[in-house]
Each structure stands twice: as C-alpha cells, then as structure tokens.
Short mmCIF file of the C-alpha atoms (twelve columns), coordinates in Angstrom:
data_MODEL
# 
_entry.id   MODEL 
# 
loop_
_atom_site.group_PDB 
_atom_site.id 
_atom_site.type_symbol 
_atom_site.label_atom_id 
_atom_site.label_alt_id 
_atom_site.label_comp_id 
_atom_site.label_asym_id 
_atom_site.label_seq_id 
_atom_site.Cartn_x 
_atom_site.Cartn_y 
_atom_site.Cartn_z 
_atom_site.pdbx_PDB_model_num 
ATOM 1   C CA . UNK A 1   4.158  0.657  -16.615 1 
ATOM 2   C CA . UNK A 2   3.948  -2.811 -18.014 1 
ATOM 3   C CA . UNK A 3   5.994  -4.655 -20.580 1 
ATOM 4   C CA . UNK A 4   8.936  -6.975 -20.052 1 
ATOM 5   C CA . UNK A 5   10.731 -4.582 -17.657 1 
ATOM 6   C CA . UNK A 6   7.671  -2.819 -16.152 1 
ATOM 7   C CA . UNK A 7   8.902  0.452  -17.689 1 
ATOM 8   C CA . UNK A 8   6.156  0.895  -20.289 1 
ATOM 9   C CA . UNK A 9   5.495  -0.193 -23.858 1 
ATOM 10  C CA . UNK A 10  4.662  0.855  -27.378 1 
ATOM 11  C CA . UNK A 11  1.882  -1.283 -28.792 1 
ATOM 12  C CA . UNK A 12  0.173  -1.517 -32.146 1 
ATOM 13  C CA . UNK A 13  -3.402 -2.276 -33.082 1 
ATOM 14  C CA . UNK A 14  -4.150 -3.802 -36.495 1 
ATOM 15  C CA . UNK A 15  -7.164 -3.033 -38.695 1 
ATOM 16  C CA . UNK A 16  -9.111 -5.905 -37.078 1 
ATOM 17  C CA . UNK A 17  -8.585 -4.374 -33.629 1 
ATOM 18  C CA . UNK A 18  -6.030 -6.862 -32.305 1 
ATOM 19  C CA . UNK A 19  -3.348 -5.389 -30.064 1 
ATOM 20  C CA . UNK A 20  0.275  -6.554 -30.054 1 
ATOM 21  C CA . UNK A 21  3.445  -5.492 -28.272 1 
ATOM 22  C CA . UNK A 22  5.813  -3.453 -30.441 1 
ATOM 23  C CA . UNK A 23  8.482  -2.450 -27.877 1 
ATOM 24  C CA . UNK A 24  9.141  -2.853 -24.125 1 
ATOM 25  C CA . UNK A 25  11.147 -0.041 -22.541 1 
ATOM 26  C CA . UNK A 26  14.108 -1.099 -20.396 1 
ATOM 27  C CA . UNK A 27  14.397 1.920  -18.054 1 
ATOM 28  C CA . UNK A 28  18.029 3.104  -18.046 1 
ATOM 29  C CA . UNK A 29  18.687 1.565  -21.465 1 
ATOM 30  C CA . UNK A 30  16.066 3.405  -23.528 1 
ATOM 31  C CA . UNK A 31  13.632 5.110  -21.167 1 
ATOM 32  C CA . UNK A 32  10.742 4.522  -18.802 1 
ATOM 33  C CA . UNK A 33  7.170  5.791  -18.502 1 
ATOM 34  C CA . UNK A 34  6.367  6.808  -22.089 1 
ATOM 35  C CA . UNK A 35  4.059  9.819  -22.096 1 
ATOM 36  C CA . UNK A 36  0.514  9.798  -23.435 1 
ATOM 37  C CA . UNK A 37  0.857  12.693 -25.878 1 
ATOM 38  C CA . UNK A 38  1.094  10.287 -28.760 1 
ATOM 39  C CA . UNK A 39  3.820  9.303  -31.139 1 
ATOM 40  C CA . UNK A 40  5.121  11.370 -34.019 1 
ATOM 41  C CA . UNK A 41  5.319  9.413  -37.300 1 
ATOM 42  C CA . UNK A 42  7.423  10.518 -40.268 1 
ATOM 43  C CA . UNK A 43  6.792  9.656  -43.942 1 
ATOM 44  C CA . UNK A 44  8.884  6.454  -43.726 1 
ATOM 45  C CA . UNK A 45  6.880  5.122  -40.767 1 
ATOM 46  C CA . UNK A 46  9.536  5.848  -38.133 1 
ATOM 47  C CA . UNK A 47  8.015  6.691  -34.745 1 
ATOM 48  C CA . UNK A 48  9.356  9.270  -32.284 1 
ATOM 49  C CA . UNK A 49  8.257  9.801  -28.698 1 
ATOM 50  C CA . UNK A 50  9.346  10.668 -25.174 1 
ATOM 51  C CA . UNK A 51  9.700  8.900  -21.865 1 
ATOM 52  C CA . UNK A 52  9.231  10.780 -18.596 1 
ATOM 53  C CA . UNK A 53  11.987 8.857  -16.804 1 
ATOM 54  C CA . UNK A 54  14.748 6.406  -17.619 1 
ATOM 55  C CA . UNK A 55  17.513 6.858  -20.116 1 
ATOM 56  C CA . UNK A 56  21.182 7.039  -19.156 1 
ATOM 57  C CA . UNK A 57  20.689 9.591  -16.335 1 
ATOM 58  C CA . UNK A 58  17.098 8.628  -15.389 1 
ATOM 59  C CA . UNK A 59  15.896 12.085 -16.468 1 
ATOM 60  C CA . UNK A 60  13.858 10.946 -19.478 1 
ATOM 61  C CA . UNK A 61  14.558 10.324 -23.134 1 
ATOM 62  C CA . UNK A 62  13.480 10.925 -26.717 1 
ATOM 63  C CA . UNK A 63  13.337 7.717  -28.744 1 
ATOM 64  C CA . UNK A 64  13.286 6.708  -32.405 1 
ATOM 65  C CA . UNK A 65  11.554 3.432  -33.225 1 
ATOM 66  C CA . UNK A 66  11.460 1.788  -36.667 1 
ATOM 67  C CA . UNK A 67  9.794  -1.412 -37.838 1 
ATOM 68  C CA . UNK A 68  13.100 -3.108 -36.994 1 
ATOM 69  C CA . UNK A 69  13.001 -1.957 -33.364 1 
ATOM 70  C CA . UNK A 70  14.596 0.757  -31.217 1 
ATOM 71  C CA . UNK A 71  17.102 2.721  -33.284 1 
ATOM 72  C CA . UNK A 72  18.154 5.567  -31.038 1 
ATOM 73  C CA . UNK A 73  17.566 7.044  -27.613 1 
ATOM 74  C CA . UNK A 74  18.674 10.528 -26.605 1 
ATOM 75  C CA . UNK A 75  18.802 10.859 -22.821 1 
ATOM 76  C CA . UNK A 76  18.365 14.023 -20.793 1 
ATOM 77  C CA . UNK A 77  20.916 14.743 -18.080 1 
ATOM 78  C CA . UNK A 78  18.661 16.341 -15.491 1 
ATOM 79  C CA . UNK A 79  20.776 19.514 -15.479 1 
ATOM 80  C CA . UNK A 80  20.844 22.486 -17.823 1 
ATOM 81  C CA . UNK A 81  19.583 20.346 -20.722 1 
ATOM 82  C CA . UNK A 82  16.319 19.634 -18.913 1 
ATOM 83  C CA . UNK A 83  14.571 16.615 -17.412 1 
ATOM 84  C CA . UNK A 84  11.261 14.830 -17.817 1 
ATOM 85  C CA . UNK A 85  10.270 15.470 -21.440 1 
ATOM 86  C CA . UNK A 86  6.538  15.796 -21.733 1 
ATOM 87  C CA . UNK A 87  4.045  14.687 -24.349 1 
ATOM 88  C CA . UNK A 88  4.268  15.397 -28.070 1 
ATOM 89  C CA . UNK A 89  7.150  16.284 -30.338 1 
ATOM 90  C CA . UNK A 90  7.198  18.373 -33.504 1 
ATOM 91  C CA . UNK A 91  9.457  17.692 -36.514 1 
ATOM 92  C CA . UNK A 92  10.691 19.907 -39.342 1 
ATOM 93  C CA . UNK A 93  11.550 18.931 -42.932 1 
ATOM 94  C CA . UNK A 94  15.250 18.575 -42.061 1 
ATOM 95  C CA . UNK A 95  14.433 15.915 -39.441 1 
ATOM 96  C CA . UNK A 96  15.012 18.106 -36.388 1 
ATOM 97  C CA . UNK A 97  12.757 17.323 -33.419 1 
ATOM 98  C CA . UNK A 98  11.332 19.917 -31.036 1 
ATOM 99  C CA . UNK A 99  9.852  19.431 -27.592 1 
ATOM 100 C CA . UNK A 100 9.788  20.496 -23.974 1 
ATOM 101 C CA . UNK A 101 10.955 19.161 -20.650 1 
ATOM 102 C CA . UNK A 102 8.832  19.867 -17.626 1 
ATOM 103 C CA . UNK A 103 11.752 20.219 -15.227 1 
ATOM 104 C CA . UNK A 104 15.371 21.351 -14.885 1 
ATOM 105 C CA . UNK A 105 17.236 23.688 -17.238 1 
ATOM 106 C CA . UNK A 106 18.832 26.929 -16.106 1 
ATOM 107 C CA . UNK A 107 15.745 29.156 -15.750 1 
ATOM 108 C CA . UNK A 108 15.001 30.866 -12.445 1 
ATOM 109 C CA . UNK A 109 12.078 30.888 -10.060 1 
ATOM 110 C CA . UNK A 110 11.696 27.158 -9.426  1 
ATOM 111 C CA . UNK A 111 13.729 26.663 -6.290  1 
ATOM 112 C CA . UNK A 112 17.099 26.472 -8.033  1 
ATOM 113 C CA . UNK A 113 16.273 23.375 -10.081 1 
ATOM 114 C CA . UNK A 114 15.171 25.014 -13.343 1 
ATOM 115 C CA . UNK A 115 11.674 25.411 -14.729 1 
ATOM 116 C CA . UNK A 116 11.816 23.363 -17.924 1 
ATOM 117 C CA . UNK A 117 13.215 23.955 -21.395 1 
ATOM 118 C CA . UNK A 118 12.185 24.137 -25.033 1 
ATOM 119 C CA . UNK A 119 14.665 22.001 -26.981 1 
ATOM 120 C CA . UNK A 120 15.698 21.007 -30.490 1 
ATOM 121 C CA . UNK A 121 17.330 17.662 -31.326 1 
ATOM 122 C CA . UNK A 122 19.296 17.439 -34.559 1 
ATOM 123 C CA . UNK A 123 19.525 14.153 -36.525 1 
ATOM 124 C CA . UNK A 124 23.024 13.708 -35.080 1 
ATOM 125 C CA . UNK A 125 21.512 13.603 -31.534 1 
ATOM 126 C CA . UNK A 126 22.701 17.084 -30.656 1 
ATOM 127 C CA . UNK A 127 20.458 18.825 -28.138 1 
ATOM 128 C CA . UNK A 128 20.113 22.591 -28.367 1 
ATOM 129 C CA . UNK A 129 18.238 24.409 -25.600 1 
ATOM 130 C CA . UNK A 130 16.162 27.030 -27.410 1 
ATOM 131 C CA . UNK A 131 14.616 28.566 -24.290 1 
ATOM 132 C CA . UNK A 132 14.849 28.179 -20.507 1 
ATOM 133 C CA . UNK A 133 11.491 28.931 -18.898 1 
ATOM 134 C CA . UNK A 134 11.412 31.298 -15.908 1 
ATOM 135 C CA . UNK A 135 8.752  32.116 -13.351 1 
ATOM 136 C CA . UNK A 136 7.979  35.668 -14.465 1 
ATOM 137 C CA . UNK A 137 4.884  37.487 -15.651 1 
ATOM 138 C CA . UNK A 138 6.236  37.573 -19.212 1 
ATOM 139 C CA . UNK A 139 7.162  33.859 -19.266 1 
ATOM 140 C CA . UNK A 140 5.993  30.773 -17.409 1 
ATOM 141 C CA . UNK A 141 7.195  27.427 -16.107 1 
ATOM 142 C CA . UNK A 142 6.709  23.690 -16.345 1 
ATOM 143 C CA . UNK A 143 5.662  23.102 -19.964 1 
ATOM 144 C CA . UNK A 144 2.704  20.756 -20.403 1 
ATOM 145 C CA . UNK A 145 1.336  19.095 -23.505 1 
ATOM 146 C CA . UNK A 146 4.280  19.169 -25.926 1 
ATOM 147 C CA . UNK A 147 4.677  21.531 -28.861 1 
ATOM 148 C CA . UNK A 148 3.203  22.123 -32.293 1 
ATOM 149 C CA . UNK A 149 4.962  23.784 -35.226 1 
ATOM 150 C CA . UNK A 150 3.370  26.045 -37.825 1 
ATOM 151 C CA . UNK A 151 4.468  26.281 -41.510 1 
ATOM 152 C CA . UNK A 152 6.672  29.293 -40.696 1 
ATOM 153 C CA . UNK A 153 8.638  27.295 -38.116 1 
ATOM 154 C CA . UNK A 154 7.129  28.927 -35.030 1 
ATOM 155 C CA . UNK A 155 6.656  26.612 -32.043 1 
ATOM 156 C CA . UNK A 156 3.684  26.785 -29.658 1 
ATOM 157 C CA . UNK A 157 2.967  25.136 -26.320 1 
ATOM 158 C CA . UNK A 158 1.451  25.597 -22.895 1 
ATOM 159 C CA . UNK A 159 2.917  26.259 -19.452 1 
ATOM 160 C CA . UNK A 160 1.462  25.064 -16.158 1 
ATOM 161 C CA . UNK A 161 2.386  28.125 -14.060 1 
ATOM 162 C CA . UNK A 162 3.393  31.748 -14.581 1 
ATOM 163 C CA . UNK A 163 2.199  34.246 -17.124 1 
ATOM 164 C CA . UNK A 164 0.332  37.455 -16.355 1 
ATOM 165 C CA . UNK A 165 -1.902 35.982 -13.626 1 
ATOM 166 C CA . UNK A 166 0.373  33.141 -12.471 1 
ATOM 167 C CA . UNK A 167 -2.026 30.463 -13.678 1 
ATOM 168 C CA . UNK A 168 -0.218 29.325 -16.827 1 
ATOM 169 C CA . UNK A 169 0.402  30.615 -20.303 1 
ATOM 170 C CA . UNK A 170 0.564  29.751 -23.977 1 
ATOM 171 C CA . UNK A 171 3.966  30.384 -25.518 1 
ATOM 172 C CA . UNK A 172 5.152  31.088 -29.039 1 
ATOM 173 C CA . UNK A 173 8.809  30.615 -29.961 1 
ATOM 174 C CA . UNK A 174 9.981  32.270 -33.178 1 
ATOM 175 C CA . UNK A 175 13.208 30.877 -34.675 1 
# 
C-alpha cells in the first residue's frame, strides 16, 4: 500500500540513508501491491519486479522501471496465463524474464481455477507458460518465493502444497 494511489511504491535509499519515492503504482495502469521478493537489476540499472494485483485485468503484472520511470508493464489475464505473480524474477543473457504466478493457469487439482504457472516473458512482452502446476505427488501447487536460474538455464523454486507428502515441494525446470 501507500504512494500516490495507495497501490504501493518503489523507493530508493541513498548512501547517506535517506529514502525517496521512485515510483507510485497506479493499480490498473501498471500494477498494485508490489511483492517483497526484491527487484531484479540488470547491468544497465533497469529494475524488474512483480505486483500481486493490478494491471489491465487486475491479476498482477511484471514491470520494467528505468531511471526515467515506468517503461513497460506486462499484465496477467487471470486465466490460462496465470494470476498473482509472486516474489522474485530471474533473467537470462537474452533478456528473457522467468517467474511464477501463485494462482490460475490450466493445471488441475485446485478447484478448477488452476494452481499457478512457471512463465517466461520475452523482450517483446510475449508470455510463454513453461509449466502448469498440478496437485499431484510428482508436482505441487501455488508457487512461493519466485525462481532462481543456474548457469545451465535450469530454473528452481518452491511450491506451497503438493509433492510426495502434500506439504510442498522444490521444483527444477530444465529447458
């Protein structure tokens, strides 16, 4: 919460410890409720992050923020593409972003509303669903905590429910 539209903010803290507002989210314009998993920063200083809600369909968004302000927002539709992106993103050398949504998608076992997705966003804003999570003993549901990427391109993350004992799992996605 907070900011000009009570939809959350990105702030910066200088070397002396003074805080200043960098961006106020405007709900359906560029997102709402930025998640606490941190921001991803590329070599040019561009920041990437996610909002839990807001965006065009109020199902969350991935944003790109430069020193000049908001540059791009990719909204989730709340359907097969997922909803409610969670925490951190990973980025490859080509500029593709990887992350998870906690809800929606086309996986089964979550009352017909999907169980979350692992996604890739290309620089041209194209979303590709890499995996739909399902409530099975070999999978799991409701990703938590974002993803990390190893040097081989494998993606890792955690799931709130499912797995062998139903109490969550760690996943590895191999391209």
